[in-house]
N, C-alpha and C positions, 0 to 999 in steps of 0.2 A: 275341678275343685277351686273354688274361691278362698276357702278359709282353712287354716290349720290351726286346731286347738288341742293342746295336751296339758291343759293346766292341772294341778293338783294330782299328778300321776306317779310321783316319786322317781321321777327320771333323773339320772345323774350323768356323768360325764361332760363332754364337750358338745356344743350344737355342731351337727355334721355340715361339712363343706356342700354336701350335695342338696342342701336347701336352695342353693343358687339354681338347681335345675327345675324348681317349681315356680317357673317365670310367669305364670299367669295368677299366682296368688295376690289376693287383696288384702288378707289379714293373717298375721301370725301372733299365736298367743301361746308362750310357754311359761305362764305364771305359776308361781308357787310349786316349784321342783327343787332339785338339788344340783342343778347343772352348774358346771364350773369352767374355767378357761376364758379365752377372749372369743369375742363375736368374730365369726368368719367374714372375711371381707366378701365372699360369694353372694352375701345377702343382697350386694348392690346389683345383682343380676336380675332382680325380681322387681323390674322397671314399673311396674304398675302397683306396687305394695301401697297400702293406704294406712295400715294399722300395724305396728310393730310393738309388742308388749312382751317383756321378759322379767318383769318384777317378781321380787321374793325369790332370788337364786343366790348362787355364790359366783357369779361371773366377775371377772377382773379384767386388767388392763385398760388401754385408752379406748374411748368411742372412735371406731375406725373412719378415717376421713372418706372412705368409699360411699358412706351412707349419704354423703352430699349428692350423689347422683339419683336419689330416690325422689325426684320431683313431685310425685303424687302423695307423697307421705303427709298423713294428716294427724296421727298420733303416734308419738315416740315416748315410750315408757320403760325406763330402765332402772327404776327405783329398787330400793333395797337389794343392793349387790356389793361389788367391792371394786367398782370402776375407779380409775385413778386418772391423773394428768390434769390438764385444763380443758375448759370447753372450747371447741375450736371456732375459728371465725367462720368456717364454711357452714355452719348452721343457718347462718342468715340466707343462704341459697334455698332453704327449703320454704319456699314462698307460701304453700299451702297448710302449713302445719297449724293445727288448732290447740293441741296439747302436747307439752314438753314437759316430762316428769323425770328428774334425775335424784330425786330425794334419797338421803341415807346411803351415801356412797362416800369416797374419799377424793372427791374433785376439789381442786385448788384453783387459785387465780381469780381474776375478775368474770363476772358475766360479760360476755363480748359486746361491744356496741353494735355488732351485726344483728343482734336480736332485733333492733328496731326495723329491720327489713321484713320481718315475719307479721306482716300486719293482719293476718288472719287469726293470731294467737288469741284463745279464750282463757287458757289456763297455763299458768307456769308454777311449778313445784321444784324447787331447788334446796329445800330444807336439809339440815343435817349433813351438811358438807363443810368445806373450808373457803367458802367463797369471800373475797376481801372487799369487793365493790359491785354497786348497780350502776350502770351507765346511764347517763341522762337521756339516751335514746329510747329508754323504756317508756318515755312519753308519747312515742310514735304509735303505740300499741292500743289504739283507741277503742277496740272491740274487747279487750282483755277484761275479764269478770274476776279472776282469782290470781292473786300473786303471793306466793308462799316462800319465803327466804329466811325463815326463822332458824336459830340455832346454828349460825355460821360465824365467820369472824369478820363481818362487816365493819367497815372503819369509816371515818369521815361523814359526810353530810348526807342528810336525806335529800334527793334530788327534788328540786321544786318542780320538775317536769311531771312528777307523779300526780300533780293537779290536773293534767291533761287528760287522766284517764276516767271519763266521765261515766262509763259503764262499770267500772269496778266495783265488786260487791265484797270482796275479802281481800284485805291486805295485812299479812302476817310477817313482821319483821323483828318479832320478840328475839331476845338472847342473842344479841350482837354486841358490837362495840361503838355504835353510832353516837356521835358527839355533837351533832349540831342542834339548833332549835328546831321545832316542829314547824314546817313550813305553812303559812297561812292559806297556801293554795290548796292544801288537803280539804279546806271547805268546799272546793268546787265538785268533789266527787259524790254528787248527790245521791248516787244510788248505793253507797257504802253501807254495808250491814255490820262488818266486823272489821275493828281498827286495833290492831295489836302491836303496840311499840314498846310493850315493857321490858325490863331487865337489859336496858342499854344505858347510855351515859348522857341522855339528852338534856339539854340545858335550857335555860329560859322559861317563859310562862307558857301556860296553854292558851293557844290562840283562841279568841272569842269566836272565830270562824267555824270552829268545830261544832257550833251550835246550828250551823245551816245544814247538817247531816241528818235530815229529817227522818230517814229510814233506820238509822243507826240503833243496832241492837246491842252491840258489845263495844265499850271503850276500855281498853286496858293500856294503862300508862304506868303502872306501879314499877318501883325500883329503878328510878333514873334519878337526875339531878334538877328536876324541876322546880321552880320558885314561884313566888307571886300568889295572887289571888285565883282561886278556881273561877272561872268566869261564870256570871250568872246565865248566859246565854245556853248553857248545858241544860238548865230547867225546861227548854223549849223542845227538848228531844223526847217526844212523847211515846216513841217506840223502844226506848232504851230499858233494856233489861238487866244489864250486868254493867256496873261502873266501878273500876277500880283505878284511881288515880292518887287517893290520899297516903296509901301505905308505901314507904319508901322514898318519899320525897319530901321537899321543904315547902310545901304548899300551905295556904292559909284560907279561911272562910271569911268572907266580907261580912259585915254587920247583918245584911238581910239575907245570908245564905248560911244554913247550918246543915250538919248530916240530916236533921230531922225533916229539914225542907224537902230533901229528896224522898223521904218516906211518904209523902203526899202522894207520890206516884205509883200508881198500882203496878205490882208484879216487878218492880225494881229491887235489885240486891246491890247493896253499896258495901264494898270491901274496905275495912280500915284496920290500923294496927290493933292488936288485942287490947290495949290499955285503953282506948278509946271507944270500945264497943258498947259499954254501958249507957252511953249518951245517946244512942242511936238505935231505935226499936226495929229498923229495918236492915241493920249493918251485920255482916259476918265477920268474923275475927279472921285475921290473915293467916294465922297459923292453922285454921281449921281446914284448909285445902291441901295442907302438906301431907 
């Protein structure tokens, strides 16, 4: 037997320590059950394990350090549980990991700098926790396609090293306490499809380099402390479908740029404060999404 799937079976209780006896397993999936308690350290005996997923349960405690011995692990998904503590530095030993998902838990502290060692990562999802910082070493993950850290307690600056992530398609950092300006190097992320930096405390102007993101579909910067003119370079984003930068900021439109100018672009929705909706035929009222 190479895989063990018991998702959506209504299982409750603790994960059995006897799992460690199934030392030839490649995949374990206990998703969508009612399992509780801590992860058994005996999982570390399944030396060839490649996929371990226990999302949507009621598991708790810290992620056991013994998992660091699973050198073949490619997917680790413990999302939607009650795990606590900090992310341990030993995660950097999982050199073949492609997907790391711990969303919707109770984890605190910083994302460890050792994440920069996991150079095969394609997807990181740490949203809905209590993380406080993103390390600059995130810039080493040049194969990364999706980074989701929204709804945490991130503070400080956006790392300029994000600009090294040339394969990134989705960047979600909404609903945090980030207070820096938007790094101009984000304009180097040529494959970016979704940029969500809304509901932070970002300052300064919108860098004109965002106009270099030719594949961008969604640009969401609402509810920050951004000032200055909206750069005309955004008009060059021919694939843009959703633009939300006006509401909740102190931005202005230059003489040759109005809301209606954006309406000349097919399929684009522009979100504005409700009092400004009448002046824009393609705009949606900010209150309509709530």
